[in-house]
C-alpha positions in Angstrom: -6.2 10.2 3.1 -2.7 8.9 3.8 -0.6 7.3 1.1 -0.7 3.9 3.0 -4.6 4.0 2.7 -4.4 4.8 -0.8 -2.1 2.0 -1.6 -4.3 -0.5 0.3 -7.3 0.9 -1.6 -5.5 0.7 -5.0 -4.3 -2.6 -4.2 -7.5 -4.1 -3.1 -9.2 -2.6 -6.3 -6.6 -4.1 -8.6 -7.1 -7.6 -7.0 -11.0 -7.4 -7.1 -10.9 -6.3 -10.9 -8.5 -9.0 -11.7 -10.4 -11.7 -10.2 -13.8 -10.5 -11.9 -11.9 -10.2 -15.3 -10.3 -13.7 -14.8 -13.9 -15.0 -14.2 -15.5 -13.2 -17.2 -12.7 -13.0 -19.6 -9.7 -15.1 -19.3 -7.9 -17.0 -16.5 -4.5 -15.1 -17.4 -5.9 -12.1 -15.4 -5.0 -14.1 -12.3 -1.3 -13.4 -13.3 -2.1 -9.7 -12.5 -3.5 -10.9 -9.1 -0.2 -12.6 -8.5 1.8 -9.7 -9.5 0.0 -7.4 -7.1 0.4 -9.9 -4.3 4.0 -10.2 -4.9 4.5 -6.3 -4.9 2.7 -6.2 -1.6 5.2 -9.1 -0.3 8.3 -7.2 -1.3 7.2 -4.0 -0.1 6.7 -5.3 3.4 10.1 -6.9 3.2 12.0 -4.0 1.6 9.9 -0.9 2.6 9.9 0.2 -0.9 6.7 0.5 -2.9 6.5 1.8 -6.5 2.9 2.9 -6.0 4.1 4.9 -2.9 6.6 6.8 -5.3 3.8 7.2 -7.8 1.4 8.6 -5.2 4.2 11.0 -3.7 4.6 12.6 -7.3 0.9 13.0 -7.5 0.9 15.0 -4.3 -0.3 12.4 -1.7 1.9 12.6 1.4 2.6 10.3 4.3 1.1 11.0 7.7 3.4 12.5 10.3 5.2 10.1 12.5 3.5 9.7 16.0 5.3 11.7 18.9 7.7 9.9 21.2 6.6 8.7 24.7 5.0 11.4 26.9 4.0 11.5 30.6 6.1 11.9 33.7 9.0 9.7 32.5 9.3 11.5 29.3 9.2 15.1 30.9 12.1 14.6 33.1 15.0 16.8 32.7 
């Protein structure tokens, strides 16, 4: 699984967990939901994500970039 999919899985899990905890424990857990949302927002703008760095250190790699355009126009010399 790619690092992007791992990040989505982890962020979604954190959000669900914090909402459940806010319902059963304390409304202060919603601050954690806000924190996760703000991190997703800033990573979209800056292209830097701490969780991506952590996953890279754990051995999760990014998928290779797609190849450039192919076909007759791309094959000319």
